[in-house]
C-alpha positions as CSV (number, residue, x, y, z in Angstrom):
1,X,-19.8,17.3,22.5
2,X,-23.3,17.8,22.6
3,X,-24.8,14.4,22.0
4,X,-26.6,12.0,24.2
5,X,-24.7,9.0,25.6
6,X,-27.1,6.6,23.7
7,X,-26.1,8.1,20.4
8,X,-22.4,7.9,21.2
9,X,-22.8,4.3,22.2
10,X,-24.6,3.6,18.8
11,X,-21.8,5.2,16.9
12,X,-19.2,3.2,18.8
13,X,-21.1,0.0,18.2
14,X,-21.4,0.8,14.5
15,X,-17.6,1.7,14.2
16,X,-16.9,-1.5,16.0
17,X,-19.0,-3.6,13.7
18,X,-17.3,-1.9,10.7
19,X,-13.8,-2.7,12.2
20,X,-14.7,-6.3,12.7
21,X,-16.2,-6.9,9.1
22,X,-13.1,-5.2,7.7
23,X,-10.6,-7.2,9.8
24,X,-12.4,-10.4,9.0
25,X,-12.2,-9.6,5.3
26,X,-8.5,-8.8,5.5
27,X,-7.7,-12.2,7.3
28,X,-9.7,-14.1,4.7
29,X,-8.3,-12.4,1.6
30,X,-5.6,-14.6,0.2
31,X,-4.2,-12.4,-2.7
32,X,-1.7,-10.0,-1.1
33,X,-2.7,-7.1,-3.6
34,X,-6.4,-7.4,-2.7
35,X,-5.3,-7.7,0.9
36,X,-3.5,-4.4,0.8
37,X,-6.7,-2.8,-0.4
38,X,-8.9,-4.4,2.2
39,X,-6.2,-3.4,4.7
40,X,-6.6,0.2,3.7
41,X,-10.4,0.0,4.2
42,X,-9.6,-1.3,7.6
43,X,-7.4,1.6,8.4
44,X,-10.4,3.9,7.3
45,X,-12.7,2.0,9.7
46,X,-10.3,2.2,12.6
47,X,-9.7,5.9,12.0
48,X,-13.3,6.3,12.2
49,X,-13.5,4.4,15.6
50,X,-10.9,6.5,16.9
51,X,-12.7,9.7,15.9
52,X,-16.0,8.5,17.4
53,X,-14.2,7.7,20.8
54,X,-12.6,11.3,20.7
55,X,-8.9,10.6,19.8
56,X,-8.5,12.7,16.7
57,X,-4.6,12.6,17.0
58,X,-4.7,8.8,16.9
59,X,-7.2,9.1,14.1
60,X,-5.0,11.1,11.9
61,X,-1.9,8.7,12.5
62,X,-4.1,5.9,11.8
63,X,-5.1,7.5,8.3
64,X,-1.4,8.3,7.4
65,X,0.0,5.0,8.5
66,X,-2.7,2.4,8.5
67,X,-4.4,3.7,5.2
68,X,-1.8,4.9,3.0
69,X,1.8,3.9,4.1
70,X,1.4,0.3,5.1
71,X,-0.8,-0.8,2.1
72,X,1.7,1.2,-0.3
73,X,4.6,-0.9,1.1
74,X,2.8,-4.0,0.8
75,X,2.1,-3.4,-2.8
76,X,5.7,-2.4,-3.5
77,X,6.8,-5.5,-2.0
78,X,4.5,-7.7,-3.8
79,X,5.5,-6.0,-7.0
80,X,9.2,-6.6,-6.2
81,X,8.7,-10.3,-5.3
82,X,6.6,-10.9,-8.5
83,X,9.2,-9.3,-10.7
84,X,11.8,-11.8,-9.6
85,X,15.4,-11.6,-8.4
86,X,17.5,-8.8,-9.9
87,X,14.5,-6.5,-10.2
88,X,15.5,-5.4,-13.8
89,X,13.1,-4.9,-16.7
90,X,15.5,-6.2,-19.3
91,X,15.9,-10.1,-19.8
92,X,19.7,-9.9,-20.4
93,X,20.5,-8.2,-17.0
94,X,21.7,-4.9,-18.3
95,X,25.5,-5.8,-18.8
96,X,26.0,-4.9,-22.2
């Protein structure tokens, strides 16, 4: 990479600030659905940080897992819990 060390340090600092802000927002968000969205933003910020510190393989893994799969699993879990036990859409339980 043909950049000066000062520029790299600046980019790492900016990425660290973004990660800190996103992680704080994720910790302070109370609604699980909104928290999943903020967690996805945190995943993007972490992937950017990993890219800046020249770890592209870790950045790609973070994009896949931290930005897509984990928030999706959280949203599906919240949907299942809010739907209630049984998980069916019909009120009679579907026995007849």
